[in-house]
PAZAPA-4460 file (N, C-alpha, C; in steps of 0.05 Angstrom, whole numbers, plus 32768, in hexadecimal, padded with zeros to 4 digits):
% residues 263
    n_x    n_y    n_z   ca_x   ca_y   ca_z    c_x    c_y    c_z   seq   type   mol
   8011   7FE8   8000   8000   8000   8000   8011   8019   8000     1      X     A
   8027   8018   8010   8039   802F   8011   8046   8034   7FF6     2      X     A
   804E   801E   7FE9   805B   8020   7FCF   8048   802C   7FBA     3      X     A
   802F   8025   7FBB   801B   8030   7FA8   8018   804E   7FAD     4      X     A
   8017   8056   7FC7   8014   8072   7FCD   802C   8083   7FC3     5      X     A
   8045   8078   7FC7   805D   8086   7FBE   805D   8088   7FA0     6      X     A
   8054   8073   7F92   8053   8074   7F75   8040   8089   7F6B     7      X     A
   8028   808B   7F78   8015   809F   7F70   801F   80BB   7F75     8      X     A
   802D   80BF   7F8C   8038   80DA   7F92   804E   80E1   7F7D     9      X     A
   805F   80CE   7F76   8073   80D4   7F63   8068   80DB   7F48    10      X     A
   8052   80CE   7F3F   8045   80D4   7F26   8039   80F0   7F27    11      X     A
   802D   80F7   7F3E   8021   8112   7F41   8036   8128   7F3F    12      X     A
   804E   8123   7F4B   8063   8137   7F49   806E   8138   7F2D    13      X     A
   8070   8122   7F20   807B   8121   7F05   806A   812F   7EF1    14      X     A
   8050   812F   7EF5   803D   8139   7EE0   802F   8152   7EE9    15      X     A
   8038   815F   7EFE   802A   8177   7F08   802F   818E   7EF4    16      X     A
   801B   819F   7EF1   801D   81B6   7EDF   802E   81CC   7EEC    17      X     A
   803E   81DB   7EDC   804F   81F0   7EE7   803F   820A   7EEC    18      X     A
   8026   820B   7EE3   8016   8224   7EE6   7FFA   821B   7EEE    19      X     A
   7FEB   822C   7EFC   7FD1   8225   7F05   7FBD   8221   7EEE    20      X     A
   7FC0   8231   7ED9   7FAE   822F   7EC3   7FBC   8221   7EAC    21      X     A
   7FB3   820A   7EA2   7FC2   81FD   7E8C   7FC4   820D   7E73    22      X     A
   7FB2   8220   7E6E   7FB4   8230   7E56   7FCB   8244   7E57    23      X     A
   7FD7   8248   7E6E   7FEF   8258   7E70   8007   824C   7E62    24      X     A
   8005   8232   7E5D   801A   8224   7E4F   801D   822F   7E32    25      X     A
   8008   823B   7E28   8008   8245   7E0C   8017   825F   7E09    26      X     A
   801A   826E   7E1F   8026   8289   7E1D   8041   8289   7E10    27      X     A
   8055   827A   7E1A   806F   827B   7E0D   806F   8270   7DF1    28      X     A
   805E   825C   7DEC   805D   8250   7DD1   8052   8264   7DBD    29      X     A
   803F   8275   7DC5   8035   828A   7DB2   804B   829E   7DAB    30      X     A
   805B   82A5   7DBF   8071   82B8   7DBA   8086   82AC   7DA8    31      X     A
   808C   8292   7DAC   80A2   8285   7D9E   8097   8274   7D86    32      X     A
   8080   827B   7D7C   8073   826B   7D68   8085   8268   7D4F    33      X     A
   808F   827E   7D44   80A0   827C   7D2C   80BA   826E   7D32    34      X     A
   80C5   8273   7D49   80DF   8267   7D50   80DC   8248   7D53    35      X     A
   80C4   823F   7D5B   80BF   8223   7D5E   80B5   8216   7D44    36      X     A
   80B1   8226   7D2F   80A7   821C   7D16   808A   8214   7D15    37      X     A
   8079   8222   7D24   805D   821B   7D27   804C   822F   7D17    38      X     A
   8034   8227   7D11   8020   8238   7D03   800A   823E   7D17    39      X     A
   7FF8   824F   7D0E   7FE1   8256   7D1E   7FCE   823D   7D22    40      X     A
   7FCD   822C   7D0E   7FBD   8214   7D11   7FCA   8201   7D26    41      X     A
   7FE4   8201   7D28   7FF2   81F1   7D3C   7FEB   81FB   7D58    42      X     A
   7FE9   8215   7D5B   7FE1   8220   7D75   7FC4   8219   7D7C    43      X     A
   7FB3   8218   7D68   7F97   8210   7D6D   7F96   81F3   7D75    44      X     A
   7FA6   81E2   7D69   7FA6   81C6   7D71   7FB1   81C2   7D8D    45      X     A
   7FC7   81D1   7D94   7FD2   81CF   7DAE   7FBF   81DA   7DC3    46      X     A
   7FB0   81EF   7DBD   7F9C   81F9   7DD0   7F86   81E4   7DD4    47      X     A
   7F7E   81D6   7DBF   7F6A   81C2   7DC1   7F74   81AA   7DD2    48      X     A
   7F8D   81A3   7DCF   7F99   818D   7DDF   7F99   8194   7DFC    49      X     A
   7FA0   81AD   7E02   7FA1   81B6   7E1E   7F85   81B6   7E2A    50      X     A
   7F71   81BB   7E1A   7F55   81BC   7E24   7F4C   81A1   7E2F    51      X     A
   7F5A   818B   7E27   7F52   8170   7E30   7F60   8169   7E4A    52      X     A
   7F72   8179   7E54   7F7E   8174   7E6E   7F6A   8177   7E84    53      X     A
   7F6F   816B   7E9C   7F5C   816E   7EB2   7F57   818C   7EB9    54      X     A
   7F3E   8193   7EBD   7F37   81AF   7EC1   7F42   81BA   7EDB    55      X     A
   7F3C   81AC   7EF1   7F44   81B6   7F0C   7F4D   819F   7F1C    56      X     A
   7F67   819E   7F23   7F72   8188   7F32   7F66   8186   7F4E    57      X     A
   7F5D   819C   7F59   7F53   819B   7F75   7F37   818E   7F76    58      X     A
   7F29   818D   7F60   7F0F   8180   7F60   7F11   8162   7F5F    59      X     A
   7F29   8157   7F5A   7F2D   813A   7F59   7F32   812F   7F75    60      X     A
   7F29   8117   7F7A   7F2C   810B   7F94   7F49   8107   7F9A    61      X     A
   7F50   8103   7FB4   7F6C   8101   7FBC   7F79   80EA   7FAE    62      X     A
   7F6B   80D3   7FAA   7F78   80BC   7F9D   7F7C   80C1   7F80    63      X     A
   7F70   80D6   7F75   7F72   80DB   7F58   7F80   80F6   7F52    64      X     A
   7F8D   8101   7F66   7F9A   811B   7F63   7FB3   8117   7F52    65      X     A
   7FAE   8113   7F38   7FC4   810F   7F25   7FBD   811E   7F0C    66      X     A
   7FCE   8130   7F03   7FCA   813E   7EEA   7FD4   812D   7ED4    67      X     A
   7FC3   8121   7EC5   7FCA   8110   7EAF   7FD2   8121   7E97    68      X     A
   7FEA   811D   7E8D   7FF4   812E   7E77   7FED   8122   7E5C    69      X     A
   7FE4   810A   7E5B   7FDD   80FD   7E41   7FBF   8101   7E3D    70      X     A
   7FB8   810E   7E26   7F9C   8112   7E1E   7F96   80FF   7E08    71      X     A
   7F7D   80F7   7E06   7F75   80E2   7DF3   7F5C   80E8   7DE4    72      X     A
   7F5A   8100   7DD9   7F41   8107   7DC9   7F42   80F9   7DAE    73      X     A
   7F2B   80F5   7DA3   7F2A   80EB   7D87   7F30   8102   7D74    74      X     A
   7F36   80FB   7D5B   7F3B   810F   7D48   7F23   8122   7D44    75      X     A
   7F0B   8116   7D45   7EF3   8127   7D42   7EF1   813B   7D59    76      X     A
   7EF5   8132   7D72   7EF4   8144   7D89   7F0A   8159   7D88    77      X     A
   7F22   8150   7D80   7F38   8163   7D7E   7F33   8178   7D68    78      X     A
   7F29   816F   7D52   7F23   8182   7D3C   7F0D   8196   7D44    79      X     A
   7EFA   818D   7D53   7EE4   819E   7D5B   7EEE   81B5   7D6D    80      X     A
   7F01   81AF   7D7F   7F0C   81C3   7D90   7F22   81D3   7D83    81      X     A
   7F2C   81CA   7D6C   7F41   81D9   7D5E   7F35   81E8   7D46    82      X     A
   7F1E   81F4   7D4B   7F12   8205   7D36   7F0A   81F6   7D1D    83      X     A
   7F05   81DC   7D1F   7EFB   81CD   7D08   7F10   81C6   7CF4    84      X     A
   7F29   81C2   7CFC   7F3E   81BB   7CE9   7F39   81A0   7CDD    85      X     A
   7F3F   819C   7CC4   7F3C   8182   7CB7   7F52   816F   7CC1    86      X     A
   7F4D   8155   7CBC   7F5F   8141   7CC8   7F7B   8143   7CBD    87      X     A
   7F7E   814A   7CA3   7F99   814C   7C98   7FA9   8163   7CA6    88      X     A
   7F9C   817A   7CA9   7FA9   8190   7CB6   7FAF   818A   7CD3    89      X     A
   7F9D   817A   7CE0   7FA0   8172   7CFB   7FB9   8161   7CFE    90      X     A
   7FBD   814E   7CEC   7FD4   813C   7CED   7FEE   814C   7CE9    91      X     A
   7FEE   815F   7CD7   8006   816F   7CD2   800C   8180   7CEB    92      X     A
   7FF8   818B   7CF7   7FFD   819C   7D0F   8008   818B   7D26    93      X     A
   7FFE   8173   7D29   8009   8161   7D3E   8026   815A   7D37    94      X     A
   802C   8156   7D1E   8048   8151   7D16   805A   8167   7D1D    95      X     A
   8052   8180   7D18   8063   8197   7D1E   8065   819B   7D3C    96      X     A
   8050   8197   7D4B   8052   8199   7D68   8065   8184   7D73    97      X     A
   8064   816D   7D68   8077   8158   7D71   8093   815E   7D69    98      X     A
   8098   816A   7D51   80B3   8171   7D49   80BE   8188   7D5A    99      X     A
   80AC   8199   7D63   80B4   81AF   7D75   80B8   81A6   7D92   100      X     A
   80B5   818C   7D97   80B8   8180   7DB2   80A6   818C   7DC6   101      X     A
   808D   8191   7DBE   8078   819B   7DD1   8065   8185   7DD8   102      X     A
   8063   8170   7DC8   8051   8159   7DCE   8061   813F   7DC8   103      X     A
   8056   8129   7DD2   8061   810F   7DCC   804A   80FC   7DC9   104      X     A
   804B   80EC   7DB4   8036   80DA   7DAE   803A   80BF   7DBC   105      X     A
   8025   80B5   7DC9   8026   809A   7DD5   8011   808A   7DC7   106      X     A
   801B   807B   7DB3   8009   806C   7DA1   8003   8050   7DAC   107      X     A
   7FEA   8048   7DA9   7FE2   802D   7DB0   7FE7   801B   7D98   108      X     A
   7FE1   8002   7D9B   7FE6   7FEE   7D86   7FD6   7FF5   7D6D   109      X     A
   7FBD   7FFD   7D71   7FAC   8004   7D5A   7FAB   8021   7D54   110      X     A
   7FBB   8032   7D61   7FBC   804E   7D5C   7FA5   805E   7D69   111      X     A
   7F94   8051   7D78   7F7E   805F   7D85   7F88   806C   7D9F   112      X     A
   7F79   8081   7DA7   7F7E   808F   7DC0   7F69   8087   7DD5   113      X     A
   7F72   807D   7DEC   7F5F   8075   7E01   7F6E   8075   7E1C   114      X     A
   7F5F   8077   7E32   7F6B   8078   7E4C   7F71   805C   7E56   115      X     A
   7F83   805A   7E6A   7F8A   8041   7E78   7F81   8044   7E95   116      X     A
   7F6F   8033   7E9D   7F64   8035   7EB8   7F70   801F   7ECA   117      X     A
   7F76   8027   7EE3   7F7F   8015   7EF7   7F6F   801A   7F10   118      X     A
   7F60   8006   7F19   7F4F   800A   7F30   7F39   801E   7F2B   119      X     A
   7F2F   8020   7F13   7F1A   8033   7F0D   7F23   804F   7F09   120      X     A
   7F3E   8054   7F0B   7F48   806F   7F09   7F5B   8070   7EF0   121      X     A
   7F58   8086   7EE0   7F6A   808A   7EC9   7F86   8091   7ED2   122      X     A
   7F99   807F   7ECE   7FB4   8084   7ED6   7FC6   808C   7EBE   123      X     A
   7FBF   8083   7EA7   7FCF   8088   7E8F   7FBD   8086   7E77   124      X     A
   7FC9   808B   7E5F   7FB8   808A   7E47   7FCA   8088   7E2F   125      X     A
   7FBF   807E   7E19   7FCB   807F   7DFF   7FBF   8098   7DF1   126      X     A
   7FD1   80A9   7DE8   7FC7   80C1   7DDB   7FDE   80D5   7DD6   127      X     A
   7FDA   80ED   7DDD   7FED   8103   7DD8   7FF6   810E   7DF3   128      X     A
   8010   810B   7DF9   801B   8113   7E13   8025   8131   7E11   129      X     A
   801B   8141   7E23   8023   815D   7E25   803A   8162   7E39   130      X     A
   8046   814C   7E42   805B   814F   7E55   8073   815F   7E4B   131      X     A
   807B   815C   7E31   8092   816C   7E27   808D   818A   7E2A   132      X     A
   8074   8193   7E23   806E   81AF   7E26   806F   81B8   7E43   133      X     A
   8064   81A7   7E55   8064   81AE   7E72   8080   81AF   7E7D   134      X     A
   8091   819D   7E75   80AD   819D   7E7F   80BE   81B4   7E74   135      X     A
   80B7   81BD   7E5B   80C7   81D3   7E4F   80BB   81EE   7E55   136      X     A
   80A6   81F0   7E64   8098   8209   7E68   80AB   821E   7E74   137      X     A
   80BC   8217   7E87   80CE   822B   7E93   80E2   8236   7E7F   138      X     A
   80EF   8225   7E70   8102   822F   7E5C   80F5   823E   7E46   139      X     A
   80DD   8235   7E3D   80CF   8244   7E28   80C6   825F   7E32   140      X     A
   80BE   8261   7E4B   80B6   827B   7E56   80CE   828E   7E57   141      X     A
   80E5   8284   7E5E   80FD   8295   7E5F   8104   829F   7E43   142      X     A
   8103   828D   7E30   8109   8295   7E14   80F5   82A9   7E0A   143      X     A
   80DB   82A5   7E10   80C6   82B7   7E07   80CA   82D3   7E13   144      X     A
   80D2   82D4   7E2D   80D7   82EE   7E39   80EE   82FD   7E2C   145      X     A
   8104   82EF   7E26   811B   82FB   7E19   8113   8305   7DFD   146      X     A
   8104   82F5   7DEF   80FC   82FD   7DD4   80E9   8315   7DD4   147      X     A
   80D7   8315   7DE8   80C5   832C   7DEB   80D4   8346   7DF0   148      X     A
   80E8   8344   7E02   80F8   835C   7E08   8108   8365   7DF0   149      X     A
   8112   8352   7DE0   8121   8359   7DC8   810F   8366   7DB3   150      X     A
   80F7   835C   7DB1   80E4   8368   7D9E   80DC   8384   7DA6   151      X     A
   80D8   8388   7DC0   80D1   83A3   7DCA   80E7   83B7   7DC5   152      X     A
   8100   83AE   7DC9   8117   83BF   7DC4   8119   83C5   7DA7   153      X     A
   8115   83B1   7D96   8117   83B6   7D79   8101   83C9   7D70   154      X     A
   80E9   83C6   7D7B   80D3   83D8   7D73   80D9   83F5   7D7C   155      X     A
   80E4   83F8   7D93   80EA   8413   7D9D   8100   8420   7D8D   156      X     A
   8116   8411   7D87   812B   841C   7D77   8122   8423   7D5B   157      X     A
   8111   8412   7D50   8107   8418   7D35   80F7   8432   7D35   158      X     A
   80E6   8436   7D4A   80D7   844F   7D4B   80EA   8467   7D4E   159      X     A
   8100   8464   7D5C   8114   847A   7D5F   8121   847F   7D44   160      X     A
   8128   846A   7D35   8134   846E   7D1B   8121   847C   7D07   161      X     A
   8108   8475   7D08   80F4   8482   7CF7   80F1   849F   7CFE   162      X     A
   80F2   84A5   7D18   80F0   84C1   7D20   8108   84D2   7D17   163      X     A
   8120   84C6   7D18   8138   84D4   7D0E   8136   84D8   7CF0   164      X     A
   812C   84C4   7CE1   8129   84C7   7CC4   8115   84DD   7CBE   165      X     A
   80FF   84DE   7CCD   80EB   84F3   7CC8   80F6   850F   7CCE   166      X     A
   8107   8511   7CE2   8113   852B   7CE8   8126   8534   7CD1   167      X     A
   8133   8521   7CC4   8144   8529   7CAE   8133   8531   7C95   168      X     A
   811D   8524   7C91   810B   852B   7C7B   80FF   8547   7C7E   169      X     A
   80FD   8550   7C97   80F2   856B   7C9C   8106   8581   7C97   170      X     A
   811F   857A   7C92   8133   858F   7C8D   812E   859A   7C71   171      X     A
   8133   85B4   7C6E   812C   85C1   7C55   8140   85BB   7C3F   172      X     A
   8159   85B4   7C46   816D   85B0   7C33   8179   8594   7C36   173      X     A
   8177   8584   7C21   8185   856B   7C20   8187   8563   7C02   174      X     A
   819D   8556   7BFB   81A2   854F   7BDF   8195   8534   7BD8   175      X     A
   8198   852D   7BBF   818C   8514   7BB5   8199   84FC   7BC2   176      X     A
   81B3   84FD   7BC7   81C1   84E7   7BD3   81B6   84E1   7BEF   177      X     A
   81B2   84F6   7BFE   81A7   84F2   7C19   818A   84E7   7C18   178      X     A
   817B   84F1   7C05   815F   84E7   7C02   815F   84CA   7BFA   179      X     A
   8172   84C2   7BE9   8174   84A5   7BE2   817B   8494   7BFA   180      X     A
   818E   849F   7C0A   8196   8490   7C22   817E   848D   7C35   181      X     A
   816E   84A2   7C38   8157   84A1   7C4A   8142   848D   7C40   182      X     A
   813F   848B   7C26   812C   8477   7C1B   8137   845B   7C1F   183      X     A
   8151   8458   7C1D   815D   843D   7C22   8159   8435   7C3F   184      X     A
   815D   8449   7C51   8159   8443   7C6E   813D   843C   7C74   185      X     A
   812A   8449   7C66   810D   8442   7C6A   8109   8424   7C62   186      X     A
   8114   841B   7C4C   8111   8400   7C44   811E   83EC   7C57   187      X     A
   8135   83F4   7C63   8142   83E3   7C76   8131   83DF   7C8F   188      X     A
   8125   83F5   7C98   8114   83F4   7CB0   80FA   83E4   7CAC   189      X     A
   80F3   83DF   7C93   80DB   83D0   7C8D   80E0   83B2   7C8C   190      X     A
   80F8   83A9   7C8D   80FF   838D   7C8B   80F4   837D   7CA2   191      X     A
   80EA   8365   7C9C   80DF   8354   7CB1   80F6   8347   7CC1   192      X     A
   810E   8345   7CB6   8125   8339   7CC3   8136   834F   7CD1   193      X     A
   812B   8365   7CD7   813A   837B   7CE4   8143   8373   7CFF   194      X     A
   815C   837A   7D06   8168   8374   7D1F   816F   838E   7D2F   195      X     A
   8174   838B   7D48   817B   83A2   7D59   8195   83AF   7D4F   196      X     A
   81A9   839F   7D48   81C3   83AA   7D3F   81BF   83B9   7D25   197      X     A
   81AD   83B0   7D13   81A8   83BE   7CFA   819B   83D9   7CFF   198      X     A
   8189   83DA   7D12   817B   83F4   7D18   818F   8407   7D25   199      X     A
   81A1   83FD   7D36   81B5   840E   7D42   81C8   8419   7D2D   200      X     A
   81CE   8409   7D19   81DF   8413   7D03   81D1   8428   7CF3   201      X     A
   81B6   8425   7CEF   81A7   8439   7CE0   81A6   8453   7CF0   202      X     A
   81A2   8451   7D0A   81A2   8469   7D1A   81BC   8478   7D19   203      X     A
   81D3   8469   7D19   81ED   8476   7D17   81F0   8484   7CFC   204      X     A
   81E5   8478   7CE7   81E7   8484   7CCC   81D6   849D   7CCA   205      X     A
   81BE   849C   7CD7   81AD   84B3   7CD7   81BA   84CA   7CE7   206      X     A
   81C8   84C4   7CFC   81D6   84D9   7D0B   81EC   84E5   7CF9   207      X     A
   81F9   84D4   7CEA   820E   84DE   7CD8   8203   84F0   7CC2   208      X     A
   81EA   84EB   7CBB   81DE   84FB   7CA6   81D5   8517   7CB0   209      X     A
   81D5   851A   7CCA   81CE   8534   7CD5   81B6   8535   7CE7   210      X     A
   81AB   851E   7CEF   8195   851E   7D02   819E   8528   7D1D   211      X     A
   8194   853F   7D26   819E   854B   7D3E   818A   854B   7D56   212      X     A
   8177   8539   7D55   8164   8536   7D6B   8172   8529   7D82   213      X     A
   8167   852D   7D9A   8173   8521   7DB2   8173   8503   7DB1   214      X     A
   8188   84F7   7DBB   818A   84DA   7DBC   8175   84CF   7DD0   215      X     A
   8168   84BA   7DC8   8153   84AE   7DD9   8160   8499   7DEC   216      X     A
   814E   848D   7DFC   8158   8479   7E0F   8165   8462   7E01   217      X     A
   815A   8459   7DEB   8165   8442   7DDD   8181   8447   7DD3   218      X     A
   8187   845F   7DC9   81A2   8466   7DC1   81B5   8467   7DD8   219      X     A
   81AD   8474   7DEE   81BE   8476   7E06   81C4   845B   7E11   220      X     A
   81AF   844A   7E12   81B3   842F   7E1D   81C7   841F   7E0C   221      X     A
   81C4   8421   7DF1   81D6   8412   7DDF   81F2   841D   7DE1   222      X     A
   81F5   8437   7DE3   8210   8443   7DE5   821D   843B   7DFF   223      X     A
   820E   843C   7E15   8219   8434   7E2F   8221   8417   7E30   224      X     A
   8211   8406   7E24   8217   83E9   7E23   8230   83E4   7E13   225      X     A
   8232   83F2   7DFB   824A   83EE   7DEB   8263   83F8   7DF9   226      X     A
   8260   840F   7E07   8278   841A   7E15   8281   8407   7E2B   227      X     A
   826E   83FC   7E3A   8276   83EA   7E50   8283   83D0   7E45   228      X     A
   8279   83C7   7E2E   8285   83AF   7E22   82A1   83B5   7E18   229      X     A
   82A5   83CD   7E0C   82C0   83D4   7E03   82D4   83D7   7E1A   230      X     A
   82CB   83E3   7E30   82DC   83E6   7E47   82E4   83CB   7E53   231      X     A
   82D0   83B8   7E53   82D5   839E   7E5E   82E9   838F   7E4D   232      X     A
   82E7   8391   7E32   82FA   8384   7E21   8315   8390   7E23   233      X     A
   8317   83AB   7E27   8331   83B8   7E2A   833F   83AF   7E43   234      X     A
   8330   83AB   7E59   833C   83A2   7E72   8345   8385   7E6F   235      X     A
   8336   8375   7E61   833D   8359   7E5F   8356   8356   7E4E   236      X     A
   835A   8367   7E3A   8371   8364   7E28   8389   8376   7E30   237      X     A
   8386   8384   7E46   839C   8395   7E4F   83B3   8384   7E5A   238      X     A
   83CB   8387   7E50   83E2   8376   7E5A   83EA   837E   7E77   239      X     A
   83F4   836B   7E85   83FD   8370   7EA1   8417   837F   7EA1   240      X     A
   8418   8395   7EB0   8430   83A5   7EB3   8438   83A7   7ED0   241      X     A
   8450   839F   7ED8   8458   83A1   7EF4   845C   83BE   7EFB   242      X     A
   8458   83C4   7F15   845A   83DF   7F1F   8477   83EA   7F1C   243      X     A
   848B   83D9   7F1F   84A7   83E2   7F1D   84B8   83CD   7F0F   244      X     A
   84CB   83D7   7F00   84DD   83C5   7EF1   84F7   83C0   7F01   245      X     A
   84FA   83CC   7F19   8512   83C8   7F29   8511   83AD   7F36   246      X     A
   8527   839E   7F34   8529   8384   7F41   8535   8388   7F5D   247      X     A
   852C   8378   7F71   8536   837C   7F8D   8552   8372   7F91   248      X     A
   855E   8364   7F7D   8579   835A   7F81   8587   8359   7F67   249      X     A
   85A2   8358   7F68   85B2   8356   7F4F   85B5   8339   7F48   250      X     A
   85C2   8334   7F31   85C7   8319   7F28   85D8   8309   7F3C   251      X     A
   85D1   82F1   7F40   85E0   82E0   7F52   85D6   82E0   7F6E   252      X     A
   85C2   82F1   7F75   85B7   82F2   7F90   859C   82E5   7F90   253      X     A
   8596   82D8   7FA6   857C   82CC   7FAA   8569   82E1   7FB7   254      X     A
   8550   82DF   7FAF   853C   82F1   7FBA   8527   82E1   7FC8   255      X     A
   8522   82E7   7FE1   850D   82D9   7FF0   84F3   82E7   7FEC   256      X     A
   84DF   82D8   7FE3   84C5   82E3   7FDD   84B4   82E5   7FF6   257      X     A
   84AB   82FC   7FFD   849A   8300   8014   847D   8306   800B   258      X     A
   846B   82F4   8013   844F   82F8   800B   8441   830C   801D   259      X     A
   842F   831A   8011   8420   832E   8021   840C   831F   8033   260      X     A
   8409   832A   804B   83F6   831E   805E   83DA   8321   8054   261      X     A
   83D4   8338   8048   83B8   833D   803F   83B5   8331   8023   262      X     A
   83A2   831F   8021   839D   8311   8008   838B   8322   7FF7   263      X     A
***
């Protein structure tokens, strides 16, 4: 009896959700959708899979307090909750979710999905296991936070670059070469693959063209970061120079080394 209790406790710890609401598992996946190679249909299928998890663990009896991570809906039920996707699209979405290591398939001999009962209680099942998503939630959330901050920084710097370009266009005098450069900069800022370093380079070029507006927080922050990195590299590559070149003894004499008491 004690062994059965310990086994049940271990299973409960192994399959417990990292967040109170299972739909919170979708948050990092939505942010990292393109990085994970997923489509909007894949998110709809993943949402439908999560909807088949137990609703409220506290409503389950003490002997059944186990969050089962394997869901076993039929294709018809899964399609109904996934906005009516056809079976072919459903299979492709499940394949991409599996390739992204968010789900794991537990296939039965005949390919059907059904629960496994022990003592009248569902302990396991053949179906689609959401354990990979649950276990990766922490790392995915960290990556999503970093990506969100990077996107916000890129958006802010892009707005600053556009403001500098607009200030140059308001000048009464500028030649055709400068106008061509400003048009090229506009095209660069419209790129979908725009990076923070590229925007900072554009801002420097706009400053060189004569944009004299006050530097914004993004420019100050980038300049301060670059300066601190340069200083750190200079210190790391600075050669060691002794304080004095005078030796304490002439050739042929031994010198006793005295260590400082203060370490």
